[in-house]
All heavy atoms as TSV, in Angstrom:
chain	resi	resn	atom	element	x	y	z
A	1	MET	N	N	103.851	125.658	92.368
A	1	MET	CA	C	102.661	126.134	92.323
A	1	MET	C	C	101.781	125.775	93.526
A	1	MET	O	O	101.701	124.497	93.958
A	1	MET	CB	C	101.831	125.662	90.891
A	1	MET	CG	C	100.418	126.234	90.771
A	1	MET	SD	S	99.821	125.651	89.245
A	1	MET	CE	C	98.180	125.763	89.615
A	2	TYR	N	N	101.182	126.610	94.141
A	2	TYR	CA	C	100.359	126.345	95.292
A	2	TYR	C	C	98.898	126.280	94.826
A	2	TYR	O	O	98.348	126.961	94.159
A	2	TYR	CB	C	100.456	127.548	96.329
A	2	TYR	CG	C	101.784	127.663	96.889
A	2	TYR	CD1	C	102.679	128.611	96.449
A	2	TYR	CD2	C	102.258	126.751	97.943
A	2	TYR	CE1	C	103.917	128.798	96.918
A	2	TYR	CE2	C	103.629	126.831	98.296
A	2	TYR	CZ	C	104.361	127.817	97.952
A	2	TYR	OH	O	105.621	127.867	98.432
A	3	LEU	N	N	98.257	125.294	95.566
A	3	LEU	CA	C	96.776	125.115	95.234
A	3	LEU	C	C	96.059	125.628	96.328
A	3	LEU	O	O	96.239	125.390	97.558
A	3	LEU	CB	C	96.555	123.610	95.042
A	3	LEU	CG	C	97.274	122.880	93.804
A	3	LEU	CD1	C	97.016	121.408	93.892
A	3	LEU	CD2	C	96.850	123.490	92.595
A	4	LYS	N	N	94.775	126.215	95.944
A	4	LYS	CA	C	93.924	126.651	97.027
A	4	LYS	C	C	93.012	125.619	97.373
A	4	LYS	O	O	92.842	124.568	96.663
A	4	LYS	CB	C	93.090	127.911	96.363
A	4	LYS	CG	C	93.949	129.154	96.149
A	4	LYS	CD	C	93.058	130.253	95.689
A	4	LYS	CE	C	93.880	131.457	95.372
A	4	LYS	NZ	N	92.998	132.503	94.735
A	5	ALA	N	N	92.472	125.721	98.599
A	5	ALA	CA	C	91.577	124.661	99.038
A	5	ALA	C	C	90.289	124.554	98.081
A	5	ALA	O	O	89.863	125.550	97.594
A	5	ALA	CB	C	91.018	125.078	100.494
A	6	GLY	N	N	90.036	123.322	97.837
A	6	GLY	CA	C	88.859	123.100	96.928
A	6	GLY	C	C	89.365	122.957	95.436
A	6	GLY	O	O	88.506	122.643	94.547
A	7	TYR	N	N	90.542	123.214	95.082
A	7	TYR	CA	C	91.080	123.054	93.643
A	7	TYR	C	C	92.045	122.054	93.720
A	7	TYR	O	O	92.784	121.685	94.664
A	7	TYR	CB	C	91.654	124.374	93.352
A	7	TYR	CG	C	90.667	125.581	93.214
A	7	TYR	CD1	C	90.470	126.329	94.371
A	7	TYR	CD2	C	89.835	125.662	92.136
A	7	TYR	CE1	C	89.627	127.395	94.291
A	7	TYR	CE2	C	88.938	126.626	92.165
A	7	TYR	CZ	C	88.829	127.544	93.208
A	7	TYR	OH	O	87.735	128.506	93.057
A	8	GLY	N	N	92.305	121.434	92.564
A	8	GLY	CA	C	93.398	120.520	92.300
A	8	GLY	C	C	92.953	119.241	91.664
A	8	GLY	O	O	93.688	118.261	91.529
A	9	GLY	N	N	91.817	119.140	91.079
A	9	GLY	CA	C	91.356	118.162	90.345
A	9	GLY	C	C	90.910	116.931	91.101
A	9	GLY	O	O	90.758	115.904	90.461
A	10	GLY	N	N	90.566	117.069	92.372
A	10	GLY	CA	C	90.083	115.949	93.041
A	10	GLY	C	C	88.581	115.586	92.860
A	10	GLY	O	O	87.932	116.456	92.043
A	11	LEU	N	N	88.051	114.487	93.212
A	11	LEU	CA	C	86.829	114.190	92.982
A	11	LEU	C	C	85.702	114.994	93.709
A	11	LEU	O	O	84.716	115.458	92.975
A	11	LEU	CB	C	86.495	112.702	93.294
A	11	LEU	CG	C	87.251	111.711	92.463
A	11	LEU	CD1	C	87.050	110.260	92.964
A	11	LEU	CD2	C	86.924	111.771	91.027
A	12	GLY	N	N	85.921	115.400	94.818
A	12	GLY	CA	C	84.981	116.255	95.590
A	12	GLY	C	C	83.769	115.379	96.024
A	12	GLY	O	O	83.586	114.309	95.815
A	13	GLU	N	N	82.847	115.982	96.752
A	13	GLU	CA	C	81.632	115.357	97.307
A	13	GLU	C	C	80.621	114.947	96.311
A	13	GLU	O	O	79.918	114.014	96.476
A	13	GLU	CB	C	80.962	116.239	98.353
A	13	GLU	CG	C	81.948	116.509	99.516
A	13	GLU	CD	C	81.191	117.415	100.639
A	13	GLU	OE1	O	80.010	117.580	100.469
A	13	GLU	OE2	O	81.876	117.798	101.522
A	14	ASP	N	N	80.551	115.817	95.214
A	14	ASP	CA	C	79.421	115.617	94.159
A	14	ASP	C	C	79.920	114.690	93.084
A	14	ASP	O	O	79.162	114.510	92.067
A	14	ASP	CB	C	78.935	116.815	93.708
A	14	ASP	CG	C	78.312	117.704	94.872
A	14	ASP	OD1	O	77.721	117.014	95.784
A	14	ASP	OD2	O	78.201	118.838	94.752
A	15	ALA	N	N	81.126	114.048	93.081
A	15	ALA	CA	C	81.568	113.338	92.029
A	15	ALA	C	C	80.867	112.041	91.833
A	15	ALA	O	O	80.416	111.421	92.977
A	15	ALA	CB	C	83.142	113.093	92.123
A	16	ASP	N	N	80.723	111.613	90.736
A	16	ASP	CA	C	80.150	110.190	90.532
A	16	ASP	C	C	81.128	109.153	90.544
A	16	ASP	O	O	81.983	109.118	89.665
A	16	ASP	CB	C	79.193	110.263	89.151
A	16	ASP	CG	C	78.530	108.856	89.017
A	16	ASP	OD1	O	78.156	108.336	89.986
A	16	ASP	OD2	O	78.334	108.581	87.847
A	17	VAL	N	N	81.060	108.364	91.599
A	17	VAL	CA	C	82.075	107.138	91.574
A	17	VAL	C	C	81.299	105.920	91.105
A	17	VAL	O	O	80.321	105.452	91.660
A	17	VAL	CB	C	82.431	106.924	93.045
A	17	VAL	CG1	C	83.530	105.791	93.242
A	17	VAL	CG2	C	83.098	108.324	93.566
A	18	LYS	N	N	81.818	105.374	90.079
A	18	LYS	CA	C	81.251	104.219	89.542
A	18	LYS	C	C	81.493	102.994	90.349
A	18	LYS	O	O	82.674	102.814	90.725
A	18	LYS	CB	C	81.740	104.063	87.959
A	18	LYS	CG	C	81.369	105.174	87.115
A	18	LYS	CD	C	81.913	105.085	85.732
A	18	LYS	CE	C	81.338	106.361	85.062
A	18	LYS	NZ	N	82.060	106.336	83.691
A	19	GLY	N	N	80.656	102.087	90.512
A	19	GLY	CA	C	80.816	100.884	91.104
A	19	GLY	C	C	80.677	100.902	92.504
A	19	GLY	O	O	80.984	99.829	93.339
A	20	PHE	N	N	80.289	101.962	93.131
A	20	PHE	CA	C	79.970	102.109	94.659
A	20	PHE	C	C	78.799	102.768	94.918
A	20	PHE	O	O	78.544	103.852	94.336
A	20	PHE	CB	C	81.305	102.738	95.276
A	20	PHE	CG	C	81.228	102.695	96.817
A	20	PHE	CD1	C	81.504	101.646	97.439
A	20	PHE	CD2	C	80.742	103.743	97.552
A	20	PHE	CE1	C	81.505	101.418	98.873
A	20	PHE	CE2	C	80.749	103.648	98.903
A	20	PHE	CZ	C	80.992	102.571	99.556
A	21	ASP	N	N	77.950	102.251	95.716
A	21	ASP	CA	C	76.711	102.834	96.141
A	21	ASP	C	C	76.689	103.490	97.542
A	21	ASP	O	O	77.149	102.800	98.521
A	21	ASP	CB	C	75.605	101.752	96.131
A	21	ASP	CG	C	74.217	102.221	96.514
A	21	ASP	OD1	O	73.940	103.421	96.182
A	21	ASP	OD2	O	73.330	101.434	96.887
A	22	PHE	N	N	76.606	104.886	97.612
A	22	PHE	CA	C	76.747	105.517	98.839
A	22	PHE	C	C	75.552	105.546	99.641
A	22	PHE	O	O	74.891	106.613	99.795
A	22	PHE	CB	C	77.200	106.962	98.542
A	22	PHE	CG	C	78.605	107.092	98.042
A	22	PHE	CD1	C	78.903	107.122	96.761
A	22	PHE	CD2	C	79.615	106.987	99.023
A	22	PHE	CE1	C	80.187	107.311	96.288
A	22	PHE	CE2	C	80.996	107.073	98.554
A	22	PHE	CZ	C	81.206	107.267	97.220
A	23	ASN	N	N	75.092	104.416	100.104
A	23	ASN	CA	C	73.928	104.388	101.080
A	23	ASN	C	C	74.432	104.017	102.371
A	23	ASN	O	O	75.529	103.743	102.776
A	23	ASN	CB	C	72.768	103.454	100.519
A	23	ASN	CG	C	73.305	102.014	100.487
A	23	ASN	OD1	O	74.159	101.676	101.249
A	23	ASN	ND2	N	72.817	101.195	99.545
A	24	ASP	N	N	73.506	104.025	103.469
A	24	ASP	CA	C	73.901	103.903	104.819
A	24	ASP	C	C	74.459	102.513	105.049
A	24	ASP	O	O	75.484	102.361	105.748
A	24	ASP	CB	C	72.710	104.059	105.742
A	24	ASP	CG	C	72.295	105.558	105.924
A	24	ASP	OD1	O	73.092	106.385	105.501
A	24	ASP	OD2	O	71.147	105.763	106.291
A	25	GLN	N	N	73.963	101.408	104.477
A	25	GLN	CA	C	74.520	100.226	104.679
A	25	GLN	C	C	75.835	99.948	104.006
A	25	GLN	O	O	76.706	99.416	104.717
A	25	GLN	CB	C	73.535	99.120	104.001
A	25	GLN	CG	C	73.854	97.733	104.326
A	25	GLN	CD	C	72.988	96.744	103.700
A	25	GLN	OE1	O	72.222	97.045	102.839
A	25	GLN	NE2	N	73.120	95.399	103.992
A	26	SER	N	N	76.153	100.495	102.952
A	26	SER	CA	C	77.432	100.384	102.352
A	26	SER	C	C	78.502	101.191	103.173
A	26	SER	O	O	79.610	100.703	103.411
A	26	SER	CB	C	77.485	100.747	100.837
A	26	SER	OG	O	77.188	102.230	100.795
A	27	ILE	N	N	78.068	102.252	103.697
A	27	ILE	CA	C	79.064	103.006	104.430
A	27	ILE	C	C	79.325	102.249	105.830
A	27	ILE	O	O	80.443	102.407	106.204
A	27	ILE	CB	C	78.437	104.499	104.724
A	27	ILE	CG1	C	78.434	105.368	103.459
A	27	ILE	CG2	C	79.339	105.250	105.680
A	27	ILE	CD1	C	77.742	106.538	103.415
A	28	ARG	N	N	78.300	101.767	106.504
A	28	ARG	CA	C	78.526	100.985	107.560
A	28	ARG	C	C	79.528	99.763	107.319
A	28	ARG	O	O	80.407	99.502	108.164
A	28	ARG	CB	C	77.232	100.344	108.156
A	28	ARG	CG	C	76.549	101.442	109.090
A	28	ARG	CD	C	75.404	100.806	109.895
A	28	ARG	NE	N	74.191	101.666	109.697
A	28	ARG	CZ	C	73.192	101.353	108.943
A	28	ARG	NH1	N	73.191	100.354	108.274
A	28	ARG	NH2	N	72.269	102.351	108.746
A	29	LYS	N	N	79.153	99.137	106.294
A	29	LYS	CA	C	80.030	98.052	105.885
A	29	LYS	C	C	81.559	98.290	105.640
A	29	LYS	O	O	82.518	97.767	106.164
A	29	LYS	CB	C	79.640	97.261	104.726
A	29	LYS	CG	C	78.324	96.415	104.931
A	29	LYS	CD	C	78.074	95.744	103.668
A	29	LYS	CE	C	76.739	94.849	103.787
A	29	LYS	NZ	N	76.387	94.114	102.553
A	30	LEU	N	N	81.854	99.570	105.092
A	30	LEU	CA	C	83.227	99.990	104.904
A	30	LEU	C	C	83.662	100.468	106.257
A	30	LEU	O	O	84.900	100.132	106.375
A	30	LEU	CB	C	83.047	101.266	103.873
A	30	LEU	CG	C	84.374	101.793	103.501
A	30	LEU	CD1	C	85.269	100.796	102.842
A	30	LEU	CD2	C	84.166	103.021	102.726
A	31	PHE	N	N	82.924	101.080	107.117
A	31	PHE	CA	C	83.410	101.454	108.354
A	31	PHE	C	C	83.866	100.245	109.193
A	31	PHE	O	O	85.032	100.210	109.747
A	31	PHE	CB	C	82.449	102.281	109.062
A	31	PHE	CG	C	82.922	102.687	110.462
A	31	PHE	CD1	C	83.825	103.628	110.742
A	31	PHE	CD2	C	82.307	101.941	111.655
A	31	PHE	CE1	C	84.216	103.991	111.971
A	31	PHE	CE2	C	82.689	102.405	112.853
A	31	PHE	CZ	C	83.618	103.345	112.986
A	32	VAL	N	N	83.098	99.208	109.230
A	32	VAL	CA	C	83.359	98.012	110.014
A	32	VAL	C	C	84.650	97.255	109.435
A	32	VAL	O	O	85.374	96.858	110.163
A	32	VAL	CB	C	82.092	97.050	109.971
A	32	VAL	CG1	C	82.498	95.705	110.542
A	32	VAL	CG2	C	80.963	97.617	110.754
A	33	ARG	N	N	84.619	97.291	108.095
A	33	ARG	CA	C	85.784	96.583	107.428
A	33	ARG	C	C	87.105	97.353	107.798
A	33	ARG	O	O	88.092	96.617	108.072
A	33	ARG	CB	C	85.682	96.634	105.994
A	33	ARG	CG	C	86.657	95.754	105.193
A	33	ARG	CD	C	86.397	95.775	103.686
A	33	ARG	NE	N	85.097	95.329	103.342
A	33	ARG	CZ	C	84.257	95.715	102.383
A	33	ARG	NH1	N	84.821	96.587	101.564
A	33	ARG	NH2	N	83.008	95.378	102.148
A	34	LYS	N	N	87.070	98.617	107.833
A	34	LYS	CA	C	88.259	99.319	108.251
A	34	LYS	C	C	88.599	99.279	109.609
A	34	LYS	O	O	89.878	98.957	109.986
A	34	LYS	CB	C	88.142	100.926	107.934
A	34	LYS	CG	C	88.185	101.173	106.423
A	34	LYS	CD	C	88.293	102.707	106.175
A	34	LYS	CE	C	88.672	102.973	104.871
A	34	LYS	NZ	N	89.939	103.520	104.691
A	35	VAL	N	N	87.586	99.203	110.493
A	35	VAL	CA	C	87.876	98.974	111.969
A	35	VAL	C	C	88.515	97.663	112.211
A	35	VAL	O	O	89.502	97.501	113.004
A	35	VAL	CB	C	86.568	99.153	112.852
A	35	VAL	CG1	C	86.741	98.690	114.214
A	35	VAL	CG2	C	86.172	100.665	112.789
A	36	LEU	N	N	87.822	96.632	111.629
A	36	LEU	CA	C	88.467	95.277	111.693
A	36	LEU	C	C	89.909	95.200	111.053
A	36	LEU	O	O	90.697	94.366	111.690
A	36	LEU	CB	C	87.601	94.208	111.054
A	36	LEU	CG	C	86.207	93.985	111.749
A	36	LEU	CD1	C	85.363	92.968	110.905
A	36	LEU	CD2	C	86.411	93.430	113.037
A	37	TYR	N	N	90.127	95.931	110.042
A	37	TYR	CA	C	91.554	95.856	109.529
A	37	TYR	C	C	92.474	96.444	110.447
A	37	TYR	O	O	93.604	95.801	110.686
A	37	TYR	CB	C	91.529	96.619	108.122
A	37	TYR	CG	C	92.983	96.925	107.645
A	37	TYR	CD1	C	93.543	95.900	106.931
A	37	TYR	CD2	C	93.632	98.103	107.867
A	37	TYR	CE1	C	94.864	96.003	106.619
A	37	TYR	CE2	C	94.858	98.251	107.440
A	37	TYR	CZ	C	95.450	97.231	106.742
A	37	TYR	OH	O	96.875	97.512	106.430
A	38	TYR	N	N	92.159	97.486	111.174
A	38	TYR	CA	C	93.098	98.100	112.136
A	38	TYR	C	C	93.263	97.189	113.345
A	38	TYR	O	O	94.317	97.034	113.986
A	38	TYR	CB	C	92.750	99.668	112.349
A	38	TYR	CG	C	92.986	100.514	111.229
A	38	TYR	CD1	C	91.967	101.119	110.522
A	38	TYR	CD2	C	94.247	100.833	110.838
A	38	TYR	CE1	C	92.221	101.980	109.510
A	38	TYR	CE2	C	94.634	101.562	109.855
A	38	TYR	CZ	C	93.500	102.229	109.085
A	38	TYR	OH	O	93.762	103.045	108.045
A	39	PHE	N	N	92.082	96.691	113.741
A	39	PHE	CA	C	92.193	95.942	114.932
A	39	PHE	C	C	93.099	94.660	114.716
A	39	PHE	O	O	94.014	94.314	115.544
A	39	PHE	CB	C	90.738	95.373	115.158
A	39	PHE	CG	C	90.705	94.388	116.505
A	39	PHE	CD1	C	90.954	94.869	117.653
A	39	PHE	CD2	C	90.499	93.038	116.203
A	39	PHE	CE1	C	90.898	93.880	118.808
A	39	PHE	CE2	C	90.532	92.140	117.336
A	39	PHE	CZ	C	90.630	92.657	118.581
A	40	ARG	N	N	92.918	93.973	113.503
A	40	ARG	CA	C	93.852	92.853	113.198
A	40	ARG	C	C	95.342	93.352	113.065
A	40	ARG	O	O	96.179	92.517	113.546
A	40	ARG	CB	C	93.450	92.268	111.822
A	40	ARG	CG	C	92.365	91.287	112.082
A	40	ARG	CD	C	91.930	90.722	110.615
A	40	ARG	NE	N	90.872	91.526	110.110
A	40	ARG	CZ	C	90.391	91.483	108.859
A	40	ARG	NH1	N	90.785	90.607	108.095
A	40	ARG	NH2	N	89.409	92.379	108.557
A	41	TYR	N	N	95.575	94.508	112.518
A	41	TYR	CA	C	96.967	95.042	112.394
A	41	TYR	C	C	97.519	95.262	113.800
A	41	TYR	O	O	98.649	94.846	114.199
A	41	TYR	CB	C	96.854	96.492	111.659
A	41	TYR	CG	C	98.264	97.001	111.618
A	41	TYR	CD1	C	99.292	96.583	110.771
A	41	TYR	CD2	C	98.632	98.191	112.555
A	41	TYR	CE1	C	100.445	97.218	110.775
A	41	TYR	CE2	C	99.808	98.637	112.403
A	41	TYR	CZ	C	100.739	98.316	111.691
A	41	TYR	OH	O	101.910	98.968	111.593
A	42	ILE	N	N	96.815	95.833	114.734
A	42	ILE	CA	C	97.195	96.082	116.042
A	42	ILE	C	C	97.433	94.732	116.777
A	42	ILE	O	O	98.410	94.607	117.494
A	42	ILE	CB	C	96.250	96.946	116.923
A	42	ILE	CG1	C	96.249	98.328	116.290
A	42	ILE	CG2	C	96.564	97.041	118.382
A	42	ILE	CD1	C	95.211	99.338	116.815
A	43	LEU	N	N	96.537	93.818	116.583
A	43	LEU	CA	C	96.653	92.628	117.277
A	43	LEU	C	C	97.802	91.735	116.759
A	43	LEU	O	O	98.634	91.204	117.576
A	43	LEU	CB	C	95.347	91.687	117.030
A	43	LEU	CG	C	95.313	90.308	117.720
A	43	LEU	CD1	C	95.287	90.423	119.189
A	43	LEU	CD2	C	94.168	89.617	117.133
A	44	ILE	N	N	98.255	91.793	115.509
A	44	ILE	CA	C	99.329	91.023	114.909
A	44	ILE	C	C	100.569	91.571	115.348
A	44	ILE	O	O	101.526	91.054	115.762
A	44	ILE	CB	C	99.123	90.851	113.438
A	44	ILE	CG1	C	97.991	90.023	113.056
A	44	ILE	CG2	C	100.486	90.487	112.754
A	44	ILE	CD1	C	97.694	90.036	111.567
A	45	THR	N	N	100.575	92.948	115.458
A	45	THR	CA	C	101.854	93.701	115.930
A	45	THR	C	C	102.103	93.372	117.259
A	45	THR	O	O	103.284	93.158	117.639
A	45	THR	CB	C	101.644	95.194	115.674
A	45	THR	OG1	O	101.223	95.501	114.239
A	45	THR	CG2	C	102.841	95.940	116.105
A	46	ASN	N	N	101.189	93.311	118.096
A	46	ASN	CA	C	101.321	93.021	119.571
A	46	ASN	C	C	101.698	91.611	119.734
A	46	ASN	O	O	102.629	91.359	120.578
A	46	ASN	CB	C	100.018	93.165	120.280
A	46	ASN	CG	C	99.668	94.770	120.645
A	46	ASN	OD1	O	100.693	95.565	120.510
A	46	ASN	ND2	N	98.482	94.976	120.850
A	47	ILE	N	N	101.199	90.688	118.933
A	47	ILE	CA	C	101.703	89.315	119.062
A	47	ILE	C	C	103.022	89.187	118.626
A	47	ILE	O	O	103.897	88.482	119.321
A	47	ILE	CB	C	100.805	88.423	118.349
A	47	ILE	CG1	C	99.380	88.260	118.889
A	47	ILE	CG2	C	101.323	86.940	118.024
A	47	ILE	CD1	C	98.316	87.548	118.015
A	48	GLN	N	N	103.566	89.832	117.578
A	48	GLN	CA	C	104.800	89.783	117.048
A	48	GLN	C	C	105.837	90.329	118.145
A	48	GLN	O	O	106.863	89.846	118.360
A	48	GLN	CB	C	105.049	90.488	115.840
A	48	GLN	CG	C	104.416	89.848	114.639
A	48	GLN	CD	C	104.308	90.691	113.400
A	48	GLN	OE1	O	104.390	91.919	113.337
A	48	GLN	NE2	N	104.181	90.003	112.197
A	49	CYS	N	N	105.415	91.505	118.837
A	49	CYS	CA	C	106.310	92.088	119.919
A	49	CYS	C	C	106.376	91.132	120.951
A	49	CYS	O	O	107.490	91.005	121.574
A	49	CYS	CB	C	105.660	93.449	120.208
A	49	CYS	SG	S	105.874	94.662	119.026
A	50	PHE	N	N	105.329	90.533	121.405
A	50	PHE	CA	C	105.316	89.579	122.526
A	50	PHE	C	C	106.281	88.456	122.205
A	50	PHE	O	O	107.023	88.158	122.981
A	50	PHE	CB	C	103.893	89.031	122.834
A	50	PHE	CG	C	103.851	88.032	123.905
A	50	PHE	CD1	C	103.968	88.356	125.150
A	50	PHE	CD2	C	103.695	86.669	123.516
A	50	PHE	CE1	C	104.058	87.419	126.222
A	50	PHE	CE2	C	103.712	85.647	124.518
A	50	PHE	CZ	C	103.890	86.011	125.858
A	51	ILE	N	N	106.209	87.887	121.099
A	51	ILE	CA	C	107.032	86.821	120.708
A	51	ILE	C	C	108.464	87.174	120.694
A	51	ILE	O	O	109.468	86.521	121.127
A	51	ILE	CB	C	106.620	86.051	119.360
A	51	ILE	CG1	C	105.227	85.407	119.444
A	51	ILE	CG2	C	107.657	85.266	118.741
A	51	ILE	CD1	C	104.595	85.069	118.171
A	52	TYR	N	N	108.750	88.292	120.087
A	52	TYR	CA	C	110.130	88.884	119.980
A	52	TYR	C	C	110.872	88.974	121.380
A	52	TYR	O	O	111.834	88.614	121.663
A	52	TYR	CB	C	110.145	90.150	119.278
A	52	TYR	CG	C	111.604	90.805	119.253
A	52	TYR	CD1	C	112.567	90.297	118.317
A	52	TYR	CD2	C	111.840	91.776	120.023
A	52	TYR	CE1	C	113.673	90.936	118.449
A	52	TYR	CE2	C	113.045	92.476	120.038
A	52	TYR	CZ	C	114.030	92.069	119.161
A	52	TYR	OH	O	115.253	92.513	119.278
A	53	TYR	N	N	109.951	89.723	122.276
A	53	TYR	CA	C	110.612	90.029	123.603
A	53	TYR	C	C	110.661	88.755	124.599
A	53	TYR	O	O	111.478	88.680	125.385
A	53	TYR	CB	C	109.767	91.185	124.229
A	53	TYR	CG	C	110.096	92.411	123.652
A	53	TYR	CD1	C	109.037	93.098	123.001
A	53	TYR	CD2	C	111.362	93.022	123.754
A	53	TYR	CE1	C	109.367	94.378	122.436
A	53	TYR	CE2	C	111.607	94.232	123.215
A	53	TYR	CZ	C	110.621	95.023	122.551
A	53	TYR	OH	O	110.960	96.121	121.923
A	54	THR	N	N	109.751	87.862	124.343
A	54	THR	CA	C	109.885	86.654	125.137
A	54	THR	C	C	111.062	85.696	124.693
A	54	THR	O	O	111.675	85.114	125.453
A	54	THR	CB	C	108.504	85.804	125.168
A	54	THR	OG1	O	108.117	85.527	123.686
A	54	THR	CG2	C	107.528	86.434	125.738
A	55	GLN	N	N	111.326	85.774	123.283
A	55	GLN	CA	C	112.475	84.947	122.868
A	55	GLN	C	C	113.860	85.701	123.232
A	55	GLN	O	O	114.730	85.032	123.362
A	55	GLN	CB	C	112.367	84.744	121.346
A	55	GLN	CG	C	111.276	83.857	121.012
A	55	GLN	CD	C	111.081	83.591	119.562
A	55	GLN	OE1	O	111.717	84.372	118.749
A	55	GLN	NE2	N	110.219	82.812	119.114
A	56	ASN	N	N	113.729	87.008	123.395
A	56	ASN	CA	C	115.036	87.747	123.518
A	56	ASN	C	C	115.143	88.292	124.862
A	56	ASN	O	O	116.023	89.212	125.181
A	56	ASN	CB	C	115.157	88.776	122.557
A	56	ASN	CG	C	115.204	88.288	121.016
A	56	ASN	OD1	O	115.901	87.277	120.845
A	56	ASN	ND2	N	114.554	89.016	120.084
A	57	SER	N	N	114.303	87.750	125.887
A	57	SER	CA	C	114.447	88.370	127.197
A	57	SER	C	C	115.670	87.811	127.922
A	57	SER	O	O	116.060	86.638	127.659
A	57	SER	CB	C	113.219	87.984	127.935
A	57	SER	OG	O	112.974	86.728	128.139
A	58	VAL	N	N	116.143	88.719	128.773
A	58	VAL	CA	C	117.291	88.163	129.570
A	58	VAL	C	C	116.805	87.725	130.966
A	58	VAL	O	O	116.090	88.544	131.599
A	58	VAL	CB	C	118.303	89.419	129.875
A	58	VAL	CG1	C	119.483	89.042	130.639
A	58	VAL	CG2	C	118.686	89.845	128.397
A	59	GLU	N	N	117.113	86.485	131.372
A	59	GLU	CA	C	116.559	86.031	132.572
A	59	GLU	C	C	117.726	86.024	133.722
A	59	GLU	O	O	118.863	86.017	133.447
A	59	GLU	CB	C	116.079	84.459	132.321
A	59	GLU	CG	C	115.028	84.406	131.484
A	59	GLU	CD	C	114.564	82.962	131.378
A	59	GLU	OE1	O	114.875	82.199	132.076
A	59	GLU	OE2	O	113.826	82.770	130.315
């Protein structure tokens, strides 16, 4: 069964989400938290790659 856009039982924009306040400060905090999460992920991945390649490099 194919679903048309806007259908499918999702919450949508006007849904009431309990336990979360959609104001500017909470949205900014969530954005910063996500950016820091991805920054840490990229940093850790780069460190792991550096360690791997320095230990397995051919001299």
